[in-house]
N, C-alpha and C positions, 0 to 999 in steps of 0.2 A: 576481343576488344583489344588491338595492338597500339593503338596510339588515336587521340582525338580531344577536341575542346571539352569545356565543362557543359554545354549543350548536347554535343554527341554523346558523352558518356550519358548524360541524364536522358536522354532519347533511347540509345542502346539498352539501358537499365530497364527502362519503362515497358519492356516487349514483355517481360517475366515478372516484373514486381510495380506492387502500385509504385505512382511517381513521388508521392511524397515521403513514400520509404526511401525511395533513390535519393532524394534530395537532402534526406537526414543524414544518411550514409555516407554522400561525398562531403556534405558538411562537416564531418567529422573527421575525414581524412584530411580535408583542407584545413581544419580548426580554422572555419570561417562560418558565418552566420548567412540567413537564406537571402539576406540584402545582396552580399558580396556574387551569391550565383546570379542574380539578377542582373546587377550591374556589370559583371565579368563573364558574359554567355562565350567569348572567344577565348578565353584565357586557354591557353594549353596545357595539358595533365603532364607531369613526369610520368617517366615509364615503371618508376616505384610506386606512383599514386595510383596508375591504371591497375597494376598488378592486385594492391591490396583492395580498390575498390571491385575488382572482378572478384576477389575471394569473397568480399561480403555480400553482395550481390547472389553468389552463387549459395552461399550459408542461409540467405535469406529465401532463396526458392525453394530449398530444402526445410523450411518451416523456422529458421531460428528466429525469434522473436527481434524486432528493431531495438529496443531497449536493452537487450542483453549486448547486441551486436557494437551498439555505441556506447553502453556501457551506464548510461543514467535514463531519467524520464522525467518531465516535468509533472509536478503533483502541488495544487492550490496554487501558490504563488512564489513556489521555489521549484529548486532541481537538485535531484537526489541520485546517487550514486548507486548502481543496482547490478547485481551480478546474479548469476544461476543458483546461489545460494537464498534467494528473497523471491518473494513474489515481487511481479510488474504494478507498480502501483495505478490503480484504475480511477476513472472521474467518480464513479458512484461512491468510492471512500472517500470522496471530497464532503459527501452528506454527513458521515460520520463528522469529521472535523466540524463544519460549521455548526451542526448541533451543539457539539459540546463548548463551541465557543459561546454559544449564545446563553449557556447554563454557568459559565465560569466568569467571575468579576474579572472587570480590564483593571481595577484598581486597589483589588485588596488581594492578600496570600490564599492561594490554594492549592489542595494537594490531588493529584491527578495520576491513576495508575492506567498503563497499556498496558495489555494482556497478548502476547503474542507480536511484539512490536514488527519483527521481520526488520525491512530497512530502516523503519523507524520513523516513516513517513510522518503518521498519526500522532505520535508521542512530538515528534522535533518541531512541527507546523505548528501545533497547541503553544508547544513552550516558546516558539520565536514570537506569537501571536499576546501571549500572556506572562510578557517577562516577571510578573511579580508571582506567579504561581510556581511549583515544584512538581518537576513530572519524575515517575518512576516506571521504567521500560522494560520490559522483561519478554524473554524468548528461548526456548529449549537448547537453539541452535547455535554454538559459539560460531558459526561462521557468519551467520547473519548477524549476529551481536556486533560482529568486527566490521559490519557494513553501517550498521547504524552509529556506531562509535566514530567511523570515519564521516558521517553525513552530519552528525552535530558538530562534531568539530569544524569541518569544512563551512556548516553555516554560522559557525559561531554562537552555538546555543550553550549556554553553559548552567541552565537552571534544569538540566535531567540529570539522572541518573540511570545508567543502562547497564543490566546485569542479565546472567543467565541464570534460567529458572522453569522448573516445569508448573505453570500457571501459578497458581500463590504459593507453592511448594517452598520456595525460599526468601518468602518476605516474614518480617518480624510480624509482631502485633499492631503494628501502626494500620492507622485506619485513614480512608481516602476520602475527598469530598466528591469524587466522581471517578468513576471504571469506565473506561471503554476498550472496546476490542473489536477486532475483525478477524474472528478464530474461524479456521478450517469449518465449511460446513455443506460441501459437497458429498454427496452418496459415495461411497467408495465404488460402487459398481457403474457409477453413471457414466455414459459411453462418450460424455463431451470431455472426460478428464484424457483421452487420446485422441483429441483431436485441436489443431490450431495452437496456438501459443501455451496452452495448458499442456503441451505432451512435456515440453521444455521444463514448466516451472515445479519446484521441489512439492512433490506429493505430499509429505506430511506437514505442509501449510495450506494446502488445500483441502484435501477430503478426511472424514471423519466417520466413525463408526454410528449405528443406529441410526441410518438414514442421513446422515449427516448433522444429526441433531448430538453425539455425544459430547462434543465441546462445548457448546451452549448450554446444555444442560447441566453441564459441570460448573460451569462458569457463574449462571442464576444462580444453584443451590449454595454456592460457596461463598459468592459476592458478600453475603450481610454480613459476615464474620468481619470483613476489610472495610464496612463503607460506616462512616460517621452516619449517625441518625437524620432521616431525611436526605441522606448520599443519594446520588443518580448511579445508574447504570443503562450505558449504551451499548446495542451491538450490531456489528451488519450482519447480514443471514440472506439466505437463497431467496431466489424469487417468491417459493410458496411455503417458505417457514415463518412467515409473521405470525399467523394464527397460533400454532405451537409455541412460539417465544410468548405470547401475551399469556397465554395458559400457564407455562413455566413460572412467568413472572407473578402472577396472581396467586399461584399456587407457593410462590416463596415469601409471599406478604411485601410486595410490591406494592405501590398505588400509581395513580396518573400516569399509568401505563397507555402507551401511545405507540402507532407504527407511522414511519414516515416514508415517502413514495422518492425514488430518485429522478432525473431528469425523463427516464423513460415510462414515469408514472409506475414502476414496479415496486412495490413494497419492501424496500432495502434496509432500514436500521428499525430496531424498535428497543423502547427502554422503558423504566420505570422508575420511582422514587421509593427509596425503603420506607415504609412507616414507621414514624416516629418512637412507637411503642417498641420497635428491636432491639 
């Protein structure tokens, strides 16, 4: 494409990529919203804008996720910066946030731990909606932590401490009212890791050994040490892992164990309450 209007650019790109993807890419280049595209269909693009747009479309054709190309993704009711150092936030993870918010009082202090925070979407969203709570967010990746800290500052969230750590490894003996996590849970040999967006996302945040259950098992077995009596643990997991998660929770003396379906009806989050006797 050598020249053209907004409409012509979208028509050209839509031959090879989804039209919504094309709109998002063009919005990023123009620094305008979708309403602008609708109301200015005949605006001519500059040669530089066309060049950049063509480059982004080519990258999208090659499979690069739109979220990485535009550098952001909406999650819950906020917009987060994302880079190739972090997973792309997904709608099903909003279920984990929604369940957490049900457990956290809106009018009193609460201590929450988010393990494997990545871009910080879970912890920052909870912190934003529960300003009297104190959040600790942990991730093994320095680059992921940098993204999470940027997001917290950009969204003006101050009731959160974001730190590098290997799960519970860098924590003191403090205890939390709630622990949440979206850990790696895809089996290391799962062929889906070589398909679509997953090809570009950090494998360390996606896959785990023991058929995808290694990190989940470690979190469940270690969590009681860091929970107050009757504290809660909530975990996102794979489409076929709810039964095993519930078994692990039962074996670790959790009660009130439940699994919750996402919008597709897939059991996506499991959790339980630590027995008061622990």
